[in-house]
Each structure stands twice: as C-alpha cells, then as structure tokens.
GUMARLUM-594965 format. One record per atom (N, C-alpha, C, O, CB): residue in three letters; z, x, y. Coordinates in steps of 0.02 Angstrom, whole numbers, padded with zeros to 5 digits, always signed. Glycine has a CB too. Layout:
// residues N
alaZXY/...
END
This chain:
// residues 88
met+00000+00041-00059/met+00000+00000+00000/met+00000+00043+00063/met-00033+00027+00112/met+00060-00046+00000/leu+00037+00098+00062/leu+00039+00142+00119/leu-00028+00177+00130/leu-00049+00187+00187/leu+00094+00194+00112/ser-00062+00194+00076/ser-00127+00225+00082/ser-00179+00176+00110/ser-00224+00196+00147/ser-00151+00252+00014/glu-00172+00112+00093/glu-00217+00061+00121/glu-00205+00053+00195/glu-00253+00046+00234/glu-00207-00006+00085/leu-00142+00054+00217/leu-00126+00049+00288/leu-00153+00110+00325/leu-00182+00103+00379/leu-00050+00043+00298/leu-00145+00168+00297/leu-00171+00229+00328/leu-00247+00227+00333/leu-00276+00247+00384/leu-00149+00292+00289/ser-00279+00203+00282/ser-00352+00197+00283/ser-00375+00148+00337/ser-00423+00160+00372/ser-00378+00174+00215/leu-00339+00092+00343/leu-00356+00043+00394/leu-00345+00071+00464/leu-00385+00058+00509/leu-00316-00021+00384/val-00291+00108+00474/val-00277+00138+00539/val-00332+00188+00558/val-00355+00189+00615/val-00208+00174+00539/val-00352+00229+00510/val-00406+00278+00524/val-00471+00241+00540/val-00506+00260+00586/val-00416+00326+00465/leu-00488+00191+00501/leu-00549+00152+00513/leu-00548+00118+00581/leu-00598+00119+00617/leu-00558+00101+00458/val-00492+00089+00599/val-00486+00055+00664/val-00489+00106+00720/val-00521+00093+00771/val-00420+00015+00667/ala-00457+00163+00712/ala-00458+00215+00764/ala-00529+00241+00775/ala-00550+00251+00833/ala-00412+00272+00746/leu-00565+00253+00722/leu-00634+00277+00729/leu-00679+00224+00760/leu-00723+00240+00800/leu-00662+00298+00661/thr-00669+00161+00743/thr-00707+00107+00773/thr-00691+00101+00848/thr-00737+00093+00888/thr-00693+00041+00737/ala-00628+00104+00866/ala-00608+00100+00936/ala-00635+00160+00976/ala-00656+00152+01033/ala-00532+00096+00942/ala-00634+00220+00945/ala-00661+00278+00979/ala-00736+00271+00990/ala-00761+00289+01043/ala-00646+00342+00939/cys-00770+00245+00941/cys-00842+00233+00948/cys-00856+00183+01003/cys-00901+00192+01043/cys-00872+00207+00881/leu-00816+00129+01006/leu-00825+00080+01059/leu-00811+00110+01128/leu-00846+00095+01176/leu-00780+00019+01047/leu-00759+00151+01133/leu-00744+00183+01198/leu-00799+00231+01219/leu-00815+00235+01279/leu-00678+00219+01194/val-00828+00267+01172/val-00884+00311+01189/val-00943+00269+01213/val-00977+00287+01261/val-00905+00353+01127/cys-00956+00212+01180/cys-01010+00168+01203/cys-00995+00140+01272/cys-01039+00137+01314/cys-01020+00110+01152/phe-00933+00119+01284/phe-00914+00092+01350/phe-00923+00145+01404/phe-00944+00129+01460/phe-00841+00067+01349/glu-00908+00207+01388/glu-00917+00262+01436/glu-00991+00273+01449/glu-01012+00281+01507/glu-00884+00328+01410/lys-01031+00273+01397/lys-01103+00284+01404/lys-01136+00227+01443/lys-01181+00240+01483/lys-01136+00291+01336/trp-01115+00166+01432/trp-01144+00109+01466/trp-01118+00101+01538/trp-01144+00060+01575/trp-01129+00046+01427/gly-01067+00140+01556/gly-01041+00138+01624/gly-00987+00086+01636/gly-00968+00074+01693/gly-01096+00126+01670/trp-00963+00054+01584/trp-00912+00002+01592/trp-00845+00032+01614/trp-00810+00001+01654/trp-00903-00037+01527/leu-00828+00091+01589/leu-00764+00122+01609/leu-00767+00145+01681/leu-00717+00141+01717/leu-00748+00181+01563/arg-00824+00170+01703/arg-00832+00190+01773/arg-00829+00129+01818/arg-00800+00131+01872/arg-00900+00228+01782/ala-00859+00074+01796/ala-00855+00011+01834/ala-00783-00013+01840/ala-00764-00041+01891/ala-00899-00043+01802/trp-00743-00002+01787/trp-00673-00022+01791/trp-00637+00019+01844/trp-00595-00008+01880/trp-00639-00012+01723/glu-00653+00083+01850/glu-00622+00125+01901/glu-00639+00100+01971/glu-00597+00102+02016/glu-00643+00198+01893/val-00700+00077+01980/val-00723+00055+02046/val-00701-00016+02061/val-00675-00030+02115/val-00799+00061+02051/trp-00712-00062+02014/trp-00702-00133+02027/trp-00637-00161+01998/trp-00619-00218+02013/trp-00759-00171+02000/gly-00603-00123+01957/gly-00541-00148+01927/gly-00484-00151+01977/gly-00489-00123+02032/gly-00521-00104+01869/pro-00430-00184+01959/pro-00373-00189+02005/pro-00340-00121+02015/pro-00336-00081+01969/pro-00321-00240+01978/arg-00316-00109+02075/arg-00285-00045+02092/arg-00218-00035+02055/arg-00198+00022+02042/arg-00273-00040+02168/trp-00185-00089+02038/trp-00120-00083+02005/trp-00127-00068+01931/trp-00077-00055+01897/trp-00081-00147+02015/phe-00188-00070+01904/phe-00201-00056+01833/phe-00257-00006+01828/phe-00314-00025+01814/phe-00218-00122+01794/pro-00242+00059+01838/pro-00295+00109+01836/pro-00322+00120+01766/pro-00293+00097+01717/pro-00269+00176+01865/arg-00377+00156+01762/arg-00407+00171+01697/arg-00360+00217+01657/arg-00335+00267+01682/arg-00476+00205+01705/cys-00349+00198+01595/cys-00307+00236+01550/cys-00340+00233+01481/cys-00342+00180+01450/cys-00232+00208+01548/asp-00366+00290+01458/asp-00402+00290+01394/asp-00355+00277+01335/asp-00375+00247+01286/asp-00437+00357+01385/phe-00293+00301+01340/phe-00246+00286+01286/phe-00232+00212+01283/phe-00229+00182+01229/phe-00180+00326+01296/cys-00222+00181+01341/cys-00210+00108+01343/cys-00270+00069+01317/cys-00262+00021+01280/cys-00193+00086+01415/ala-00329+00090+01337/ala-00390+00056+01314/ala-00396+00064+01238/ala-00415+00016+01203/ala-00453+00085+01349/gly-00381+00123+01212/gly-00383+00133+01140/gly-00331+00091+01104/gly-00343+00065+01049/gly-00372+00206+01123/phe-00272+00084+01135/phe-00220+00043+01105/phe-00241-00030+01102/phe-00235-00062+01050/phe-00155+00049+01145/trp-00267-00057+01158/trp-00285-00128+01159/trp-00345-00142+01114/trp-00347-00194+01082/trp-00301-00150+01230/leu-00392-00096+01111/leu-00448-00105+01064/leu-00423-00103+00992/leu-00443-00144+00951/leu-00501-00050+01075/ser-00380-00055+00976/ser-00352-00049+00909/ser-00311-00110+00890/ser-00316-00135+00834/ser-00309+00014+00903/leu-00271-00134+00938/leu-00231-00193+00924/leu-00275-00254+00910/leu-00262-00293+00864/leu-00184-00208+00983/thr-00327-00262+00950/thr-00373-00318+00940/thr-00407-00313+00872/thr-00412-00362+00836/thr-00425-00320+00995/leu-00430-00253+00855/leu-00463-00244+00790/leu-00416-00256+00732/leu-00435-00284+00681/leu-00493-00174+00786/leu-00353-00234+00739/leu-00304-00244+00686/leu-00285-00317+00679/leu-00276-00342+00623/leu-00242-00202+00699/val-00279-00353+00734/val-00263-00424+00730/val-00319-00462+00695/val-00307-00505+00654/val-00250-00454+00801/val-00381-00444+00712/val-00438-00476+00679/val-00439-00458+00604/val-00452-00501+00562/val-00505-00454+00712/ser-00425-00395+00588/ser-00423-00374+00518/ser-00368-00411+00479/ser-00380-00434+00423/ser-00413-00299+00513/val-00309-00415+00509/val-00254-00450+00476/val-00271-00523+00465/val-00256-00552+00412/val-00189-00444+00517/ala-00302-00554+00514/ala-00320-00625+00508/ala-00375-00636+00456/ala-00371-00682+00415/ala-00342-00653+00575/leu-00426-00594+00457/leu-00482-00604+00411/leu-00468-00583+00340/leu-00492-00614+00292/leu-00542-00567+00436/leu-00429-00530+00332/leu-00416-00503+00265/leu-00351-00527+00234/leu-00333-00508+00178/leu-00416-00429+00268/ala-00314-00570+00271/ala-00250-00597+00247/ala-00201-00541+00229/ala-00170-00542+00175/ala-00261-00643+00187/leu-00194-00493+00274/leu-00148-00437+00264/leu-00079-00455+00292/leu-00073-00503+00329/leu-00175-00372+00299/pro-00028-00417+00275/pro+00038-00429+00304/pro+00035-00420+00380/pro+00000-00376+00405/pro+00092-00381+00273/trp+00073-00462+00416/trp+00069-00463+00489/trp+00094-00398+00519/trp+00072-00380+00574/trp+00109-00520+00516/trp+00139-00362+00486/trp+00168-00301+00515/trp+00118-00243+00516/trp+00133-00190+00543/trp+00229-00281+00476/trp+00060-00252+00487/trp+00009-00200+00489/trp-00018-00189+00559/trp-00050-00138+00573/trp-00048-00215+00442/val-00007-00236+00604/val-00029-00227+00674/val+00010-00171+00708/val-00010-00148+00761/val-00022-00293+00713/ala+00065-00149+00678/ala+00103-00092+00705/ala+00062-00028+00702/ala+00080+00022+00733/ala+00169-00084+00666/gly+00008-00028+00664/gly-00035+00031+00660/gly-00077+00042+00722/gly-00115+00090+00725/gly-00080+00024+00601/ala-00071-00002+00772/ala-00110+00005+00833/ala-00090+00067+00872/ala-00132+00099+00903/ala-00103-00057+00876/leu-00026+00085+00872/leu-00004+00143+00911/leu-00030+00208+00881/leu-00058+00248+00919/leu+00072+00144+00914/pro-00022+00221+00817/pro-00052+00283+00791/pro-00128+00281+00794/pro-00160+00334+00800/pro-00030+00294+00720/ala-00157+00222+00788/ala-00230+00217+00794/ala-00253+00235+00864/ala-00305+00267+00873/ala-00254+00146+00776/ala-00214+00216+00915/ala-00232+00233+00984/ala-00228+00308+00996/ala-00271+00337+01029/ala-00185+00196+01033/ala-00177+00340+00968/ala-00171+00413+00975/ala-00229+00448+00940/ala-00257+00496+00967/ala-00104+00437+00947/leu-00246+00425+00880/leu-00301+00455+00843/leu-00368+00441+00879/leu-00412+00484+00879/leu-00303+00427+00772/cys-00375+00382+00907/cys-00435+00364+00945/cys-00444+00411+01004/cys-00500+00434+01017/cys-00432+00291+00968/arg-00391+00425+01040/arg-00395+00469+01098/arg-00412+00540+01076/arg-00451+00574+01109/arg-00329+00468+01137/phe-00383+00562+01021/phe-00396+00629+00996/phe-00468+00636+00973/phe-00502+00685+00989/phe-00348+00647+00940/val-00491+00588+00934/val-00558+00591+00905/val-00612+00583+00959/val-00663+00617+00959/val-00566+00538+00851/gly-00599+00538+01006/gly-00648+00524+01058/gly-00653+00579+01110/gly-00702+00583+01147/gly-00630+00459+01092/gly-00603+00623+01113/gly-00605+00678+01161/gly-00589+00655+01232/gly-00608+00689+01280/gly-00672+00710+01160/phe-00555+00599+01239/phe-00538+00574+01305/phe-00478+00612+01330/phe-00427+00617+01296/phe-00524+00497+01303/gln-00482+00640+01389/gln-00429+00683+01415/gln-00396+00655+01477/gln-00362+00693+01513/gln-00456+00751+01430/arg-00404+00592+01492/arg-00371+00564+01552/arg-00300+00546+01537/arg-00265+00521+01580/arg-00407+00503+01578/
END
C-alpha cells in the first residue's frame, strides 16, 4: 500500500511539473504576475501544491482510494518543484 501511494505521488508530481512547464511556455504564469492580485504573488511551490492536490483529489474520487492519500500533495509539490527546475 505504501509503494502504491509513493507511485501515485511520483506520478502526480511529474504530471504537475509537466503542466507547470506548459503553463510557463504558454505564458500563463507570466500573465499571473502581471494581471494577478498583488496580495497573491506567483509561487511555483504553491502552484505545484494546488495542482498536485487537485490531481490527487480527482485520483481519489475516480479510483476509490482512501481519502487520506490526498496528504501526498505536499511531497508531490516539493518533487514537482525539484523536477520542474522552478527556482522562485
């Protein structure tokens, strides 16, 4: 069970990193810096966390996994930031 959770965290982190790279390439992250609210600046770790959390919630709902697997969003966010090479 722990190996399945680790596999899901790695898969979610790589998917979130891929999405963040796409968002950077498409200019969405730059647009957030320009048009986003001043009280919520761009944070790649936060973006990785929220993407990972969303992906994990969808995975838990679709695959009927235990609800506590969404706790994997935090290590997935750290792995996403490391893999994606985001240094902000």
